C-alpha positions in Angstrom: -2.7 -8.9 -33.3 -1.2 -10.6 -36.3 -0.2 -8.8 -39.4 -3.2 -10.3 -41.3 -5.6 -9.1 -38.7 -4.1 -5.6 -38.8 -4.1 -5.5 -42.6 -7.7 -6.6 -42.8 -8.8 -4.0 -40.1 -7.0 -1.2 -41.9 -8.4 -2.2 -45.3 -12.0 -2.2 -44.1 -11.5 1.0 -42.1 -9.9 2.7 -45.1 -13.2 1.9 -47.0 -15.2 3.6 -44.3 -16.4 0.6 -42.3 -16.5 0.5 -38.6 -14.7 -2.7 -37.6 -15.7 -4.2 -34.3 -13.3 -7.1 -34.3 -10.9 -9.2 -36.4 -10.0 -12.6 -35.1 -8.1 -15.6 -36.3 -8.7 -19.1 -34.8 -6.4 -21.6 -36.4 -7.2 -20.9 -40.1 -10.6 -19.4 -39.6 -10.7 -15.6 -40.0 -13.6 -13.5 -38.8 -14.2 -9.8 -39.4 -17.1 -8.1 -37.6 -18.4 -4.8 -39.0 -20.7 -2.5 -37.1 -23.1 -2.3 -40.0 -26.0 -4.3 -41.3 -26.8 -5.5 -44.8 -23.5 -4.6 -46.5 -22.8 -5.7 -50.1 -21.1 -9.1 -50.1 -19.3 -8.4 -53.4 -17.8 -5.1 -51.9 -16.7 -6.9 -48.8 -15.2 -9.7 -50.8 -13.3 -7.2 -53.0 -11.8 -5.6 -49.9 -10.8 -9.0 -48.5 -9.1 -10.0 -51.8 -7.2 -6.7 -51.7 -5.5 -8.0 -48.6 -5.5 -11.8 -49.0 -4.7 -13.6 -52.3 -7.9 -15.1 -53.7 -6.2 -18.5 -54.0 -5.5 -18.5 -50.2 -9.2 -18.0 -49.3 -11.5 -20.9 -48.9 -15.3 -20.8 -48.2 -15.8 -17.1 -47.7 -19.2 -16.2 -46.2 -20.8 -12.8 -45.6 -23.7 -12.9 -43.0 -25.7 -10.7 -40.8 -25.5 -11.7 -37.2 -26.4 -10.4 -33.7 -23.1 -10.1 -32.0 -23.0 -9.8 -28.2 -26.5 -8.4 -28.0 -25.4 -5.2 -29.7 -27.8 -5.4 -32.6 -27.1 -6.7 -36.1 -23.6 -6.7 -37.6 -22.2 -7.8 -40.9 -19.6 -10.7 -40.5 -17.1 -11.8 -43.0 -15.6 -15.2 -42.4 -13.2 -17.3 -44.4 -10.7 -20.1 -44.1 -7.1 -18.9 -44.9 -4.6 -21.2 -46.4 -1.7 -18.9 -45.8 
């Protein structure tokens, strides 16, 4: 796991979120939370606590069905770092 992945996982868990997965594929970062309907602004603030806002492109917060386990909140963004 990269340092970015570990830092994001720790930041979300420190705020009380259950993190299912944090992945990086090239410059696309994906954080899957085991919760539904979370506040996008709260999740963005947590992300910006780890990653400089200037290094984040096209952040999205969505609700998805992940691996048939029900609905999860997913934070995705492109990382310039």
